[in-house]
N, C-alpha and C positions, 0 to 999 in steps of 0.2 A: 504494500500500500504506500503510495507516494504522499508525502505530507507537505503541509504549508511550508513554503520556502523552496520547494523543488521547482527548478525552471520549467519542467515539462508541464506544470499546471498553469503556466502563463503563456504557453504557445497556442496558436490557432491550429487545431488538428486538421489533417489532410483528408480528403475524401478517399473512399475505398470501395471495392466491390465484394460481393459475397464469396467470390472464388479466389480472393487474394490469399497468399500465405503470409503470416505475420510472425514477427519475432519479438516476443516480450523480453525486455532486458533481464538477464538471469536465467532464461529458458531457451529451449531450442525452437525451431520453426513449428508453427501450428496453423491449422485452418482457422478461418473466422469463427466457425461453429465451436471448435475446441476452445478458442479464447473466450467466446461468449459463455460457454458452460463453466469455465473456470471463474470468470467474473461473477456469474450468478452464485456459485458456491462461496466465493469470497465475500460477496455481499451478505449472504445469509450468516456466515461466520461472524461478520462484524455487526450483525443485527441492523442492517440498513434497509433502505427502500429503493435505492438506485445506486449505480456505479458506472462511471464513464471511463473509457479506455485510458485517457491521460492519467487517471488515478492509479493505474498499474504501470505507468511509464510508457504507454503506447500512444503516440500522437496521431491517432486516426479517429474519424468521426463515427464512433460506435458507442452505444451505451445499453445497459440492461436495467430493467426496473420491474417492480411488481406492485400489484394492488392487493393489499391485505383486507381481510374481513373487517378489521377495525383500523382503518388506514390512518386515523388521527393519532394512534398510539402504536406506530409500527414497531417500536422497540419492544414494548410489552414486557412480560415477565421473562427473565433470562432463562427460566426452565421450560418455557413453552416453545416447542419446535416451530419455527417460523414457516416452514414449508407446509405445515398443516393448516395454516391460516391464509394461504395464497388463493386469491380469487382468479387473478390473471397475471401472466408474466409477459414481458415485452423485451424483444431484442431489436434495436433500431439502428440501421445503417444509414448514414448521411441524412439525418432528420432535418426537416425544414418546418419552422413554425409559421402558422397564420393565426393572427389574433382575431377571435370571433366576438369577444366582448372586451372593450378597451378599459372598462372599469377595473381599477386596481384593488386587490385584496391584500391587506396587511395583517390579517388576524392570526395566521398560523405561525408557530415557532419553527425555525429552520436550524438545522445543524449540517455537518458535513463529515464524512468519514476521513477526509484529508485534513480536517481541523478538529480532531477529537476533543470532546469535553466542552466545546463552546457552542452555545445555543442562543439564538436571538429571535425576537418577534419583530415585526415591522418591515420585513423585506417585501417590497411591492411587486406583485405578480398579477398578470392578466387572469381574470376569473375563468375565461373560457377560450380554448384554443383548438386548432386542428393541427395535427402533425402529419406531414407526408414523409414517408421513409421507405427504405428497402428492407425486406425481411431476409432471413438466412437462406431462403430458396431463390433469392434474386428477384422476388416479385415486389412491385411497388404497391404500397398500401397507404391508406389515410385513416387516422383515428381522431375522433373528437374527445376532448377531456375538459372537465371543469373542476373548479375548487381545488381540493387537495391533490388529485392526480395531475391536474394541469400544472400545479406548482412543482411537482416532482419532475415532470418532463422539462419544464423551463429551467429548473436547477441543473439538470444533467446536460442539457444543451448549452447552458452557460459554460460548463466545463470544457466543452469542445471548442469554445471561443476564448479560452483562457481567463474566464471570469469566475470569481468566487463569490459566495453569497454575501460576505462581509463588504465586498465592493459596492453593493447596492444599498448600503446603510451609511448614515453620516460618519465622517471620519472619527468623531469622538468615540463611537462604538468600538472601532478597532483599537483606539488608544486605551480604552478601558480594559482591553484584553492583552495589552502589550507584553506583560510578563509571561503569560501563558503562551502567547505566540512565539516569543523568543525561545522558550523551551521546546516547542514543537519544531521550530527551525533548526535547533541544534540536533534533535533526533533525526531530522531530514538530512542534515549535513553528514552525520555519522553513517547513515544508511548509504548515501551516495558514495562515500569514501570506501565502504566495504564492497559495494557493488563494483566500483572501479577496479579494486584489487582483484576481485573474482574474475572480471572480464579480461584483465591483463594476464592472469594465470591461464584462462581458457585459450587466449590468443597464443601464448607460448606453447601450450600443449598441441595446438593445431599445427604449429610450425615444426614440431618434432617428428 
């Protein structure tokens, strides 16, 4: 999981196709379906509701998300298997949003798996949207969503454009979390240093 402070979270992700072969840093080449399956499992392990490819270090326009039976409390009881509460799951390639209701909603609390432990209300999101995307079979689809699910989709698509939910709040909100964010950044820095060492070792092994 890539954390706040990792440059990949600030880059605009590139388009892809369902037949592409992807290489997640730290792993070997995989199909888009394999990556999506791993992302879904990672999301469940972290007790999340969505996960975008940049959050695992992959700069492509792909995200996974689910709708739970009790979507406003997606974290729920840590002992409750999240998979048992899934109503629908989504894998979206190259998603594009169309706003159907421009009225903004600020009533939900948002958090982010890449910014653990920090939650804030007041993030303005469109109440109703349509998302056009490609599925894992390469078929183009469109889905309409409103309220909480619309918020989830907007949050994940923001990740594909290098935008974090704190960016949509006043600067003083981020300032209030400065100490926590610095700790997260340090964890991110340590992870990237270890990943770089691993990649160098792999490169040397390939040359032998």
